C-alpha positions as CSV (number, residue, x, y, z in Angstrom):
1,M,0.0,0.1,-0.3
2,N,2.0,3.2,-0.8
3,K,2.6,6.4,1.8
4,P,-0.5,8.6,1.8
5,L,1.3,11.8,0.6
6,T,1.5,15.0,2.3
7,L,1.1,19.2,1.2
8,T,4.0,21.0,2.1
9,A,3.8,23.7,5.3
10,V,3.6,26.6,2.4
11,D,1.1,25.0,0.4
12,R,-0.6,24.1,3.6
13,D,-0.9,27.5,4.2
14,F,-2.1,28.7,1.0
15,F,-5.0,25.7,1.1
16,R,-5.8,26.8,4.2
17,A,-7.0,30.1,3.6
18,V,-8.6,29.0,0.0
19,A,-10.6,26.7,1.8
20,L,-11.5,29.8,4.4
21,A,-12.9,32.0,1.6
22,A,-14.9,29.4,0.2
23,F,-16.9,29.1,2.9
24,A,-16.5,33.2,4.2
25,N,-19.4,35.1,3.3
26,P,-18.9,36.8,-0.3
27,F,-20.1,39.9,1.0
28,S,-17.9,40.0,4.2
29,P,-14.9,41.9,4.9
30,E,-13.3,38.9,6.5
31,R,-13.4,37.2,2.6
32,E,-12.3,40.6,1.2
33,E,-9.4,40.2,4.0
34,L,-8.6,36.6,2.8
35,D,-8.8,37.3,-0.6
36,F,-6.0,39.8,-0.7
37,R,-3.9,37.2,1.1
38,I,-4.7,34.7,-1.4
39,S,-4.0,36.9,-4.6
40,G,-0.7,38.4,-2.8
41,C,-2.8,41.9,-4.7
42,D,-2.8,45.7,-2.9
43,H,-5.4,47.6,-1.7
44,R,-5.6,49.4,-4.6
45,C,-7.1,47.2,-7.0
46,S,-10.7,46.7,-8.3
47,R,-13.0,44.3,-6.7
48,D,-13.4,42.5,-10.4
49,E,-9.1,42.3,-10.4
50,L,-8.8,40.7,-6.8
51,F,-11.2,38.4,-7.9
52,D,-9.5,37.5,-10.9
53,R,-6.0,37.0,-9.0
54,V,-7.4,35.0,-6.9
55,V,-8.7,32.0,-9.4
56,K,-5.4,32.6,-10.9
57,Q,-3.3,32.0,-8.0
58,V,-5.7,28.6,-7.2
59,G,-5.1,27.3,-10.2
60,E,-1.5,28.3,-10.4
61,R,-1.1,26.0,-6.9
62,L,-3.2,23.3,-8.0
63,E,-1.2,22.8,-12.1
64,A,1.9,23.1,-10.3
65,L,0.6,19.8,-7.7
66,Q,-0.5,18.1,-10.8
67,R,2.8,18.8,-13.0
68,H,4.2,16.7,-10.0
69,N,1.6,14.2,-9.5
70,R,0.1,15.4,-6.7
71,Q,-3.0,16.1,-7.9
72,D,-5.7,13.4,-7.0
73,P,-6.9,14.5,-3.6
74,L,-7.0,10.5,-2.3
75,Q,-3.9,10.1,-2.2
76,F,-4.0,12.4,1.3
77,R,-5.2,11.9,4.4
78,G,-6.6,14.0,7.1
79,E,-7.2,17.8,6.7
80,D,-5.2,17.5,3.5
81,R,-7.2,15.9,1.5
82,S,-10.4,17.9,2.5
83,L,-8.0,21.3,2.0
84,L,-7.6,19.4,-1.4
85,Q,-11.2,18.7,-2.3
86,T,-12.3,22.3,-1.3
87,A,-9.7,24.0,-3.0
88,F,-10.6,21.4,-6.4
89,Q,-14.2,22.4,-5.7
90,F,-13.0,26.2,-5.5
91,A,-11.5,25.3,-9.3
92,I,-14.5,23.5,-10.3
93,Y,-16.9,26.3,-9.4
94,H,-15.1,29.3,-10.4
95,R,-14.0,27.6,-13.9
96,Y,-17.8,27.5,-14.4
97,R,-19.4,30.1,-13.0
98,K,-20.3,32.1,-16.2
99,D,-21.8,29.2,-17.4
100,F,-23.9,29.3,-14.6
101,D,-24.5,33.6,-15.1
102,H,-25.2,32.9,-19.0
103,F,-27.9,29.8,-17.6
104,I,-29.2,32.4,-15.0
105,L,-30.5,34.5,-17.4
106,D,-31.5,31.6,-19.7
107,Q,-33.7,30.4,-17.3
108,Q,-35.1,33.9,-16.6
109,Q,-35.7,34.3,-20.2
110,A,-37.3,31.1,-20.6
111,G,-39.4,31.6,-17.2
112,D,-41.4,28.6,-15.6
113,R,-40.0,26.0,-17.7
114,P,-36.7,24.4,-16.9
115,L,-34.5,24.1,-18.8
116,R,-31.9,21.5,-19.8
117,I,-27.8,22.7,-18.2
118,P,-25.7,21.6,-21.0
119,F,-23.0,21.7,-19.0
120,A,-24.0,19.5,-16.0
121,A,-22.2,16.1,-17.0
122,D,-18.7,17.7,-17.0
123,V,-19.1,19.0,-13.5
124,L,-20.3,16.2,-12.5
125,A,-17.1,13.8,-13.8
126,E,-14.9,16.4,-12.4
127,L,-16.5,16.6,-9.0
128,E,-16.3,12.4,-9.2
129,R,-12.9,12.3,-10.2
130,L,-12.5,14.1,-6.8
131,G,-13.4,10.5,-5.3
132,Y,-17.4,11.9,-4.3
133,S,-19.9,9.3,-5.0
134,G,-22.7,9.7,-7.4
135,S,-25.2,11.6,-5.5
136,D,-22.8,13.9,-3.4
137,A,-21.5,15.2,-6.7
138,R,-24.6,16.0,-7.6
139,R,-25.4,18.3,-4.3
140,Y,-22.5,19.6,-5.1
141,L,-23.4,20.6,-8.3
142,E,-27.3,21.6,-6.8
143,I,-25.4,23.6,-4.3
144,F,-23.2,25.4,-7.3
145,Y,-25.6,26.7,-8.6
146,Q,-28.0,27.9,-5.7
147,I,-24.9,30.0,-4.5
148,R,-24.1,31.5,-8.1
149,R,-27.6,32.1,-8.3
150,A,-27.6,33.8,-4.5
151,F,-24.9,36.0,-5.6
152,Y,-26.4,37.1,-8.6
153,F,-30.2,38.3,-6.9
154,I,-28.1,39.4,-3.9
155,D,-25.6,41.5,-5.9
156,T,-27.7,42.9,-8.7
157,S,-30.9,43.7,-6.7
158,L,-30.0,45.6,-4.2
159,T,-27.6,48.6,-5.8
160,G,-25.8,51.1,-3.6
161,H,-22.3,50.7,-1.0
162,A,-23.2,52.0,1.8
163,P,-22.3,50.5,5.0
164,C,-25.8,49.8,5.9
165,M,-25.6,48.1,2.3
166,H,-23.2,45.9,2.5
167,T,-24.7,45.0,5.9
168,L,-27.7,44.3,4.0
169,R,-26.0,41.8,1.5
170,L,-24.2,39.9,4.0
171,Q,-27.6,39.4,6.0
172,L,-29.4,38.2,3.1
173,W,-26.7,35.2,2.4
174,N,-26.5,34.1,5.9
175,N,-30.5,34.0,5.9
176,I,-30.4,31.5,2.4
177,F,-26.7,29.7,4.1
178,T,-26.3,30.6,6.9
179,C,-23.3,32.3,8.6
180,D,-21.4,29.2,8.4
181,I,-22.0,27.6,4.9
182,N,-20.4,24.2,5.7
183,L,-23.0,23.9,8.5
184,Y,-25.5,24.3,5.3
185,D,-23.7,22.2,3.0
186,Q,-23.4,18.8,5.6
187,Q,-26.8,19.4,7.9
188,L,-29.1,22.0,6.5
189,W,-29.5,22.5,2.8
190,D,-32.8,20.5,2.8
191,R,-33.7,21.9,5.5
192,M,-34.0,25.8,5.6
193,E,-38.7,25.7,5.3
194,D,-38.0,25.7,8.6
195,F,-36.4,29.1,9.1
196,S,-39.1,31.9,8.6
197,T,-37.8,35.4,8.1
198,L,-38.9,38.8,9.3
199,L,-37.8,41.9,6.7
200,L,-39.2,45.5,9.0
201,G,-38.8,48.8,7.3
202,E,-40.3,52.1,6.3
203,T,-42.4,52.1,3.1
204,G,-40.3,51.7,-0.5
205,T,-37.5,50.9,1.2
206,G,-36.8,47.8,-1.3
207,K,-38.4,45.0,1.3
208,G,-39.5,43.2,-1.9
209,A,-36.8,43.3,-3.5
210,A,-35.1,42.0,-0.7
211,A,-37.5,39.1,-0.2
212,A,-37.2,38.0,-4.1
213,A,-33.5,38.0,-3.6
214,I,-33.9,35.3,-1.0
215,G,-37.3,33.9,-2.5
216,R,-35.1,32.7,-5.8
217,S,-32.2,31.1,-3.9
218,G,-33.4,28.4,-2.6
219,F,-32.2,24.9,-3.1
220,I,-33.0,23.0,-5.8
221,P,-32.8,19.5,-6.6
222,F,-31.2,18.6,-9.9
223,D,-32.9,15.5,-12.0
224,D,-30.1,13.3,-13.9
225,K,-32.5,11.6,-16.2
226,T,-33.9,15.6,-17.8
227,S,-30.0,16.8,-17.1
228,C,-32.7,20.1,-15.6
229,F,-33.3,21.5,-12.1
230,K,-36.3,19.7,-11.1
231,D,-37.8,23.5,-10.8
232,S,-37.4,27.5,-12.1
233,F,-36.5,29.6,-9.9
234,T,-39.1,31.9,-11.6
235,R,-41.9,29.8,-9.9
236,T,-40.0,29.4,-6.8
237,F,-40.9,32.6,-5.3
238,I,-44.5,34.2,-4.8
239,S,-45.8,37.4,-3.3
240,R,-48.5,39.1,-2.1
241,N,-49.2,42.1,-0.2
242,L,-52.0,41.3,2.1
243,S,-52.9,44.7,2.6
244,Q,-55.3,44.5,-0.5
245,Y,-57.4,41.7,0.3
246,P,-60.9,42.2,2.4
247,E,-61.2,40.6,5.4
248,S,-63.8,38.1,2.9
249,L,-61.3,37.2,0.6
250,L,-57.6,37.0,2.4
251,E,-58.4,33.1,3.3
252,S,-59.1,32.0,0.0
253,E,-56.9,33.5,-1.6
254,L,-53.5,31.6,1.0
255,F,-55.2,28.9,1.6
256,G,-57.7,28.1,-1.6
257,H,-61.0,26.9,-1.0
258,R,-63.6,24.6,-2.1
259,K,-66.5,24.9,-4.2
260,G,-69.9,26.1,-2.8
261,A,-67.3,27.4,0.6
262,F,-69.0,30.6,0.2
263,T,-71.8,32.6,-1.9
264,G,-69.8,33.0,-5.3
265,A,-67.1,30.0,-4.5
266,I,-68.7,28.2,-7.9
267,D,-65.1,26.8,-8.2
268,N,-62.3,24.8,-6.3
269,H,-59.4,27.7,-6.1
270,E,-56.1,26.6,-4.8
271,G,-54.4,29.5,-2.8
272,V,-51.1,30.2,-2.2
273,F,-49.7,27.5,0.1
274,T,-51.2,25.1,-2.3
275,R,-49.3,26.8,-5.7
276,C,-46.6,27.5,-3.9
277,S,-42.9,24.8,-5.2
278,S,-42.2,22.6,-2.1
279,H,-38.3,24.2,-3.0
280,G,-40.0,27.9,-3.1
281,S,-40.8,30.7,-0.4
282,I,-44.2,32.6,0.2
283,F,-43.5,36.5,0.9
284,L,-46.1,38.2,2.8
285,D,-46.2,41.8,2.5
286,E,-47.1,43.7,5.0
287,I,-48.0,41.3,7.5
288,G,-48.9,43.9,10.5
289,D,-52.5,44.4,9.0
290,L,-53.3,40.7,9.4
291,S,-56.1,40.1,11.8
292,V,-56.0,37.7,14.7
293,P,-58.1,34.9,13.0
294,V,-55.7,35.1,10.1
295,Q,-52.8,35.3,11.9
296,I,-53.7,32.1,14.1
297,K,-54.4,29.9,10.9
298,L,-50.9,31.4,9.8
299,L,-49.0,30.4,12.9
300,Q,-50.5,26.5,12.5
301,V,-49.4,26.7,9.2
302,L,-45.5,27.9,10.0
303,Q,-46.1,25.1,13.1
304,E,-47.4,22.0,11.9
305,R,-46.6,23.0,8.1
306,T,-50.7,21.8,7.6
307,F,-53.9,23.6,6.4
308,A,-56.8,23.3,5.1
309,P,-58.6,25.1,1.8
310,V,-62.1,27.2,3.0
311,G,-65.0,25.1,3.4
312,S,-62.5,21.6,3.5
313,H,-61.3,19.0,5.8
314,D,-58.6,17.4,4.1
315,K,-55.1,18.6,5.7
316,L,-53.2,19.9,2.8
317,R,-49.0,20.1,3.1
318,F,-47.0,23.4,2.8
319,N,-43.0,22.5,2.1
320,G,-42.1,25.9,1.7
321,R,-40.5,28.9,3.4
322,V,-42.5,31.9,4.7
323,I,-40.7,35.1,4.3
324,A,-42.5,38.5,5.9
325,A,-42.1,42.2,5.5
326,T,-43.7,45.3,7.4
327,N,-43.5,48.6,8.0
328,R,-45.9,48.7,11.0
329,P,-44.4,48.7,14.2
330,L,-44.7,45.3,15.7
331,D,-43.5,46.5,19.1
332,E,-46.4,48.6,19.5
333,L,-48.8,46.3,17.5
334,R,-48.0,43.3,20.5
335,R,-48.5,45.9,23.2
336,E,-52.3,46.8,22.0
337,G,-53.2,42.5,21.0
338,Q,-53.3,43.5,17.3
339,F,-50.6,40.6,16.8
340,R,-49.7,37.7,18.9
341,D,-46.4,36.8,20.4
342,D,-46.5,33.1,19.3
343,F,-46.9,34.2,16.0
344,Y,-44.1,37.4,16.2
345,Y,-41.9,34.5,17.9
346,R,-42.5,32.0,15.0
347,L,-42.5,34.6,11.8
348,C,-38.7,35.7,13.1
349,S,-36.0,32.7,12.6
350,D,-34.6,35.5,11.3
351,Q,-35.5,39.8,11.5
352,I,-33.8,41.8,8.8
353,I,-33.8,45.8,8.8
354,V,-33.8,47.0,5.1
355,P,-32.4,50.3,5.7
356,P,-34.1,53.6,4.6
357,L,-32.7,55.9,1.8
358,R,-31.8,59.0,3.7
359,Q,-29.6,56.4,6.2
360,R,-27.7,55.2,3.3
361,V,-27.4,58.5,1.4
362,E,-26.1,60.1,4.6
363,E,-23.5,57.2,5.1
364,E,-22.8,57.4,1.9
365,P,-23.4,60.6,0.0
366,S,-22.7,58.7,-3.7
367,E,-25.6,56.3,-2.9
368,L,-28.0,58.9,-4.7
369,P,-26.5,59.3,-8.2
370,T,-25.6,55.6,-7.9
371,L,-29.6,54.7,-7.2
372,V,-30.1,57.2,-10.4
373,R,-28.0,55.5,-12.6
374,S,-29.5,52.6,-11.7
375,I,-32.7,53.8,-12.0
376,L,-32.4,55.5,-15.7
377,Q,-30.6,52.3,-16.8
378,R,-33.4,50.3,-16.0
379,M,-35.6,52.7,-17.1
380,L,-34.2,53.2,-20.8
381,G,-32.1,50.2,-21.4
382,H,-29.1,51.4,-21.4
383,E,-26.3,53.5,-19.5
384,C,-26.8,57.1,-19.3
385,S,-24.2,58.5,-17.2
386,A,-24.4,62.3,-18.3
387,M,-28.0,62.2,-18.0
388,A,-28.2,61.0,-14.2
389,A,-25.3,63.2,-13.3
390,E,-27.7,66.3,-14.1
391,I,-30.7,64.6,-12.4
392,S,-28.5,64.2,-9.3
393,E,-27.5,67.3,-9.5
394,G,-30.5,68.7,-10.0
395,L,-32.1,66.7,-7.1
396,R,-29.3,68.0,-5.2
397,K,-29.8,71.9,-5.3
398,S,-34.2,72.1,-5.5
399,L,-33.4,69.5,-2.1
400,G,-30.6,70.3,-0.2
401,A,-28.1,67.6,0.9
402,H,-30.1,66.9,4.2
403,Y,-33.9,65.8,2.4
404,S,-35.1,63.1,4.3
405,W,-36.7,61.1,1.2
406,P,-39.9,59.8,3.1
407,G,-41.0,57.6,0.3
408,N,-37.9,56.4,0.2
409,V,-35.6,54.7,-3.1
410,R,-40.0,54.5,-4.5
411,E,-40.4,58.5,-3.9
412,L,-36.8,58.7,-5.4
413,E,-37.8,57.3,-9.2
414,Q,-40.8,59.0,-9.5
415,A,-38.4,62.4,-8.3
416,V,-36.4,60.9,-11.3
417,R,-39.1,60.9,-13.8
418,R,-40.4,63.8,-13.1
419,M,-37.2,64.9,-13.7
420,L,-37.2,63.7,-16.8
421,L,-40.5,65.2,-17.7
422,T,-39.7,69.2,-16.1
423,R,-36.2,69.2,-14.9
424,R,-37.9,70.0,-11.5
425,Y,-38.5,67.7,-8.1
426,E,-39.6,69.7,-5.0
427,G,-40.1,67.1,-2.9
428,D,-43.2,66.1,-0.5
429,L,-45.2,68.2,0.1
430,L,-46.0,67.2,2.9
431,V,-42.4,67.2,4.0
432,V,-40.5,70.2,2.1
433,G,-40.7,73.6,2.8
434,G,-37.6,75.3,1.7
435,G,-34.8,73.1,2.1
436,G,-36.8,70.9,4.1
437,L,-38.0,70.2,7.5
438,Q,-34.6,68.7,8.4
439,D,-33.3,71.9,7.0
440,A,-35.5,74.3,9.0
441,L,-34.6,72.3,12.2
442,V,-31.3,72.6,11.6
443,A,-31.2,76.1,10.7
444,G,-33.1,77.6,13.9
445,V,-31.2,75.1,16.4
446,S,-28.1,76.5,15.1
447,Q,-29.7,80.2,14.7
448,G,-30.9,80.1,18.0
449,S,-34.1,81.3,16.4
450,L,-36.5,77.9,18.0
451,D,-38.8,78.1,20.6
452,A,-39.7,75.4,22.1
453,R,-43.0,74.9,21.0
454,G,-41.2,75.3,17.3
455,L,-38.2,72.5,18.4
456,L,-40.6,70.0,19.6
457,A,-43.0,69.7,16.7
458,G,-40.1,70.2,14.5
459,Y,-38.6,66.8,15.7
460,C,-42.1,65.1,16.5
461,G,-42.5,66.2,12.5
462,L,-39.4,64.5,11.7
463,L,-40.3,61.3,13.9
464,Y,-43.7,60.8,12.2
465,Q,-41.7,60.6,8.9
466,R,-38.9,57.8,10.3
467,L,-41.5,56.1,12.3
468,G,-45.2,56.6,10.7
469,S,-46.7,56.1,13.7
470,Y,-48.4,58.5,16.2
471,E,-48.4,56.0,18.7
472,E,-44.1,55.5,18.2
473,V,-43.6,59.2,18.6
474,A,-45.4,59.5,21.7
475,R,-43.4,56.2,22.8
476,R,-39.9,57.8,22.0
477,T,-40.6,61.1,23.1
478,G,-42.3,60.6,26.7
479,L,-45.2,63.2,25.2
480,D,-49.1,62.4,25.1
481,R,-50.1,61.7,21.5
482,R,-52.4,64.4,21.4
483,T,-49.8,66.7,22.4
484,V,-47.7,64.7,19.5
485,K,-50.7,64.6,16.4
486,K,-51.3,68.1,17.5
487,Y,-47.2,69.3,16.8
488,I,-46.6,66.9,14.2
489,V,-49.9,68.5,12.0
490,D,-48.5,72.3,12.9
491,S,-45.3,71.1,11.6
492,Q,-46.7,70.4,8.3
493,K,-48.6,73.2,8.3
494,E,-46.1,75.6,8.5
495,A,-43.9,74.0,6.0
496,L,-46.6,74.3,3.6
497,S,-47.0,78.0,4.4
498,T,-43.0,78.6,4.0
């Protein structure tokens, strides 16, 4: 029996760094530092240059082993075998990453019909040569595809470079793969339906885009016989805004109904829990608007994974994942008994706050022109750098540096349209007065021109823009709700008369 091979100390140290990078969150500072360590680049190179250099360095190290006939991981034992297998997985994944990207775009274009993946046999063959069984090789193909989709949707759907957006991307990745992708790989890849997600944030911040990034990035099995993934990611995400349905129809939309269950039920109807793929996710927006009876029924779905259509005693099973969102203050609703504690605790396996636009702009002033450029490209189909710069400058001049963007990204999209039509945008009239309520408040404090009533009215007005609730403003300020409402109304009247 041949004696097992061993890595040199230098190679072992290098491949340990590669293994750490392979399992690190790609949106984390830790991954970036590992990339610099592996590549040997300094901190002045771009992200693309850094990434290309990492892939090249790993490839060169593996080729060097091959030249000395040391490329077979099965010739090694223990940590050395594990490190080499991970390095080869890393190399295989990146060798096919552009193929995966093209396939994602093709599948997006094809819609709900799963496409044949032409390079699947090549990936499987390379993995099996590393010593993996057919079933393990297939699972790694599935996870490669999932990783690439997650990176694509998180990276492209959430524009912006503010620190809070980097944090959001990192949190979304952890929501899909956990903070330890090795744990996900070994134990949780087929268990994530047990982890519900609660997205919080103001109206218009992009909670729907964050939910879609999660919902389109779930694990999808591969079918050897058809050489297709068993589902298209275009149908693994179902979104419903709960506030658009009257109470009488909401249960039917969620759970379905049987013919004759109520007046107008002239046929059987499948609800979203029936239609959701077993590999999919349901996004329930405006979850804070649900009545307590519907909360109880949803709690049963989350706990027991079963539900019954309206008018039926048949128990159906739900195998997907639930993502929920609200812009309402759940703490306040829970205190008032409008949102059940048990329902809240079952929803929040993970809780992610989508940051408001004003925070993004405060953290990174270039965030606004970056978003304007992205909005224009999506609207017009091509990059418009000069037009984006002109619109961004126009918004800055008309709104000032501290406009609070109460409508967040949704308001910015309409502001860009208004600028295209009229070359003017004056902001939300309930918010701005001259340079805006925040500007006026800051100016009044710095000039010493505000009395106590004016200071409180301005501060309550700003809090209301951010929190959207008289009760929450009252809690934050320690004032009576009626007093808060009077201050806010006064601040809005003053803004309109300015």
